[in-house]
C-alpha positions in Angstrom: -23.7 -3.7 -34.1 -26.0 -5.7 -32.0 -25.4 -6.2 -28.3 -24.8 -10.0 -28.5 -21.2 -8.9 -30.5 -20.8 -6.7 -27.8 -21.4 -9.1 -24.7 -18.8 -11.6 -26.8 -16.3 -8.4 -27.1 -16.4 -7.4 -23.3 -16.3 -11.4 -22.7 -13.0 -12.0 -24.8 -11.8 -9.1 -23.4 -12.5 -9.0 -19.4 -9.2 -9.1 -18.1 -8.5 -5.6 -19.8 -11.9 -4.7 -18.9 -11.5 -5.1 -15.3 -7.8 -4.1 -15.0 -8.0 -0.5 -16.8 -11.5 0.8 -15.7 -12.9 -2.1 -13.1 -15.8 -4.0 -12.5 -18.7 -1.3 -12.9 -17.8 -0.3 -16.5 -17.3 -3.6 -17.1 -20.7 -4.4 -17.0 -21.6 -0.9 -18.8 -20.0 -2.0 -21.8 -21.6 -5.4 -21.9 -24.8 -3.1 -21.3 -24.3 -0.7 -24.6 -25.5 -1.9 -27.8 -23.2 0.6 -30.1 -20.1 0.3 -28.8 -16.4 0.8 -30.9 -14.7 -2.1 -31.1 -10.6 -0.5 -31.3 -11.7 0.6 -27.5 -11.5 -2.5 -26.1 -8.6 -4.0 -28.2 -6.4 -1.0 -28.8 -6.8 1.0 -25.9 -3.6 -0.5 -24.4 -2.8 -1.9 -20.8 -4.0 -1.0 -17.6 -1.4 1.8 -17.2 -2.1 3.5 -20.8 -5.7 3.8 -18.9 -4.2 6.4 -16.6 -5.4 10.8 -16.3 -3.2 11.0 -19.3 -5.3 9.2 -21.4 -8.0 11.2 -21.2 -7.6 12.5 -24.7 -7.9 9.7 -26.4 -10.6 8.0 -24.6 -11.7 11.0 -24.6 -11.6 11.1 -28.7 -12.9 7.6 -29.6 -15.9 8.3 -26.9 -16.9 10.4 -29.3 -16.5 8.5 -32.0 -18.9 6.8 -31.3 -22.4 6.3 -33.5 -24.8 6.6 -31.0 -24.2 9.9 -29.0 -26.5 9.3 -26.2 -24.2 6.0 -25.3 -21.5 8.3 -25.9 -22.6 10.5 -23.3 -23.1 8.3 -21.0 -20.0 6.4 -20.9 -17.9 9.6 -20.3 -20.0 10.3 -17.8 -19.7 6.5 -16.2 -15.6 6.9 -17.3 -15.3 10.2 -14.9 -17.7 8.8 -12.1 -15.1 5.3 -12.4 -11.9 6.7 -12.6 -9.3 5.9 -15.0 -7.3 4.5 -12.6 -8.9 1.7 -10.7 -8.1 1.5 -7.1 -6.4 -1.5 -5.2 -8.7 -4.4 -4.6 -7.8 -6.0 -1.6 -4.3 -6.1 0.2 -3.1 -9.3 1.6 -0.7 -8.8 4.9 1.9 -11.9 5.6 3.6 -11.6 9.3 6.5 -14.1 8.7 9.1 -14.4 11.6 12.2 -17.3 10.4 10.0 -18.3 7.8 12.9 -17.9 4.8 11.6 -21.6 3.7 8.3 -20.4 3.2 7.2 -17.2 2.4 8.0 -17.5 -1.6 5.6 -19.9 -1.3 3.0 -18.1 0.4 3.6 -15.0 -1.8 3.4 -17.2 -5.2 0.1 -18.0 -4.0 -0.8 -15.2 -2.9 0.1 -13.4 -6.4 -1.7 -16.5 -8.2 -5.1 -16.1 -6.8 -5.1 -11.8 -7.1 -3.6 -12.8 -10.7 -6.0 -15.6 -11.7 -9.4 -13.9 -10.0 -8.7 -10.7 -11.5 -7.9 -8.4 -8.9 -5.8 -5.6 -8.3 -3.5 -6.1 -5.4 -1.1 -5.7 -3.4 1.0 -8.3 -0.9 2.5 -7.0 2.2 4.9 -9.1 3.8 6.3 -8.0 7.0 9.6 -8.9 8.6 9.3 -9.4 12.1 12.6 -8.9 13.4 13.8 -12.4 11.7 17.5 -13.4 11.9 17.4 -15.6 9.1 16.8 -14.2 5.3 13.2 -13.7 5.2 12.8 -11.0 3.8 15.1 -11.0 0.9 13.6 -14.2 -0.2 10.7 -12.3 0.0 12.5 -9.7 -1.9 13.6 -12.1 -4.8 9.8 -13.5 -5.4 8.0 -12.8 -8.5 5.4 -11.3 -8.9 2.4 -10.8 -12.2 2.7 -7.1 -12.8 -1.1 -6.5 -11.5 0.0 -7.5 -8.6 2.4 -5.1 -6.0 4.8 -6.6 -3.9 6.0 -4.9 -0.6 8.4 -6.2 2.1 8.5 -4.3 5.3 11.3 -5.5 7.9 12.3 -4.0 11.6 14.6 -4.8 14.2 13.8 -5.8 16.8 11.2 -8.9 17.0 8.1 -7.4 18.3 5.6 -10.2 18.5 2.9 -11.2 15.5 0.2 -8.6 16.5 3.2 -5.9 15.6 3.4 -7.5 12.6 -0.3 -7.5 11.4 -0.5 -4.1 12.6 2.4 -2.9 10.7 1.2 -4.7 8.0 -2.6 -3.4 8.0 -1.2 0.0 8.3 0.3 0.6 5.3 -2.4 -1.3 3.8 -4.2 0.7 0.4 -7.0 -1.9 -0.5 -10.6 -1.6 -0.7 -10.4 -4.9 1.7 -7.4 -6.0 3.6 -6.7 -8.9 5.4 -3.6 -11.2 6.8 -3.2 -14.8 6.5 -0.3 -17.2 8.0 2.7 -17.8 6.3 2.8 -21.5 5.5 -0.8 -21.6 3.2 -2.3 -23.6 6.1 -5.6 -22.0 4.0 -6.0 -21.5 0.2 -6.2 -18.1 -1.0 -9.7 -19.1 -2.8 -11.2 -19.1 0.9 -10.8 -15.6 0.5 -14.0 -15.5 -1.8 -15.9 -16.6 1.1 -15.5 -13.8 3.2 -15.4 -11.6 0.4 -19.0 -12.5 -0.2 -20.0 -11.8 2.9 -18.5 -8.4 3.4 -20.1 -7.0 -0.3 -23.0 -8.3 0.1 -23.0 -5.7 3.1 -23.9 -8.6 6.0 -20.7 -7.8 7.7 -17.8 -5.5 8.0 -15.3 -8.0 9.2 -14.8 -12.0 8.0 -12.8 -14.4 9.9 -12.3 -17.5 8.6 -13.1 -20.4 10.8 -11.6 -24.1 11.3 -14.5 -25.3 13.9 -17.8 -24.5 12.2 -19.8 -26.1 10.0 -18.7 -26.8 6.9 -14.9 -27.1 7.3 -12.3 -28.7 6.1 -9.6 -30.1 7.9 -7.0 -32.0 6.3 -4.6 -32.5 8.7 -5.4 -31.4 12.5 -3.4 -29.9 15.6 -2.0 -32.4 18.4 -4.3 -33.3 21.2 -2.1 -31.2 23.6 -2.8 -28.0 21.1 -6.5 -29.0 20.6 -7.1 -29.2 24.9 -5.1 -25.6 24.8 -7.0 -24.3 22.7 -10.5 -25.0 24.3 -8.8 -23.5 27.6 -8.1 -20.5 26.2 -11.7 -20.4 23.9 -13.3 -20.9 27.8 -11.2 -18.4 28.9 -11.5 -15.7 26.3 -15.9 -16.0 26.4 -16.0 -15.7 29.9 -13.4 -13.6 30.8 -13.0 -11.6 28.3 -16.6 -11.9 27.4 -15.9 -12.4 23.5 -19.5 -13.8 22.2 -19.9 -17.5 22.4 -21.0 -17.4 18.4 -17.4 -16.7 17.7 -16.3 -20.6 17.7 -12.4 -19.6 16.2 -10.9 -16.0 17.3 -7.5 -17.6 16.8 -7.8 -18.2 12.8 -4.9 -16.5 11.0 -7.3 -15.9 8.1 -9.4 -12.7 8.6 -10.7 -10.2 6.0 -11.4 -6.4 6.3 -13.9 -3.9 5.1 -10.0 -1.5 4.4 -10.9 1.6 6.4 -11.9 -1.0 9.5 -9.2 -2.8 9.4 -6.7 0.5 8.9 -8.7 2.1 12.1 -8.7 -1.1 14.1 -5.0 -1.6 14.1 -4.7 2.1 13.8 -6.1 1.7 18.0 -4.4 -1.1 18.7 -1.6 -2.6 21.4 -1.1 -5.8 21.9 2.4 -6.9 20.5 2.0 -10.8 20.6 -0.5 -13.7 19.9 -3.6 -12.3 21.4 -3.9 -9.0 19.6 -7.2 -10.8 17.5 -9.1 -10.2 20.7 -8.1 -6.9 21.0 -9.1 -6.6 17.7 -12.5 -8.8 17.8 -13.1 -6.2 21.7 -12.7 -3.3 19.8 -14.7 -4.2 16.6 -17.9 -5.1 19.3 -17.3 -1.6 20.8 -17.0 0.7 17.9 -20.4 -1.5 16.1 -18.8 -3.1 13.5 -20.2 -6.3 12.5 -18.0 -10.0 12.3 -19.3 -13.2 10.8 -17.1 -16.1 10.4 -17.3 -18.3 7.4 -15.6 -21.8 7.3 -12.0 -22.6 5.8 -10.2 -25.9 4.6 -7.6 -25.8 6.9 -4.5 -28.2 7.3 -2.2 -27.8 10.8 1.4 -26.6 10.4 3.9 -28.2 13.0 6.0 -25.7 12.7 4.7 -23.2 14.7 6.2 -19.9 15.8 3.1 -19.9 19.6 4.4 -22.5 21.9 1.5 -23.0 24.9 3.7 -24.2 27.3 6.7 -21.5 27.1 3.9 -18.4 26.1 0.8 -18.9 28.8 2.6 -16.7 30.9 2.4 -14.1 28.2 -0.9 -15.0 26.4 -2.2 -14.3 30.3 -0.7 -11.1 30.9 -1.5 -9.6 27.3 -5.1 -11.0 28.0 -5.2 -9.0 31.1 -3.7 -5.8 29.7 -6.4 -5.7 27.1 -8.9 -6.2 29.4 -7.6 -3.2 31.7 -7.8 -0.9 28.5 -10.3 -1.6 27.2 -13.4 -1.9 30.4 
């Protein structure tokens, strides 16, 4: 069979190859000059491509006309593994978000499914008194997406919720996104590109760097509070001035980096981002920012007026813990 025909088969069955075998094996199929089409078309669903299917897969490989390619393909299967791991974990912290959470899950699942990611969505109900958890659990997602809903009482704070979700994640990459769809999930690809290129270990979405598009801005009062907070963390907490937006609720990590840093994190409230940045710097992890498209959600759980004393006390506690 000509290599062009093989490339066509692989392209037409791209989704199966991604889900069943992973990107590396998909690319390997395209490089082969002799491949049995029935392996691609009849091997079954992703679940059938597990360890129990080894005799079937091996028998097909043995039938290949080119024995040299057979050996290489079998070795590739052994290296890759029949069950691909979890690509990305999306953590959504939620407090009293019963009206938003279903749409959050649907859009996250749509992003994972349309980009052929083997992913999980982890909703963490931070002690809500409404039916946030029930709304999340009843949301339907594609078979390729795993949905987990974690809940606890009482309410602890956003930092605690994100930490709970990150510690429960299993993805090669792990991220958190605020409820409310302020940032389209397609923007995740920009951060993943930085991580996969090896230029950083953590990718922060930023609303304040060149290339951003702001659909609906914050109120003037919130923008002033944000500037004061940014000045404080740069001058008092020694956060590098190159970080334009430490508080954006759209951050992506290499999975093991996220689980390590959040496993050490002690901040339960809104300033957990600052602690994670400081711990990352202390341990030599590289952080880069990327521009996002952003729409302000006026239904925020943070009130600058009511939370100012608590935010300040958290920052002081972080400084004492990490100095």
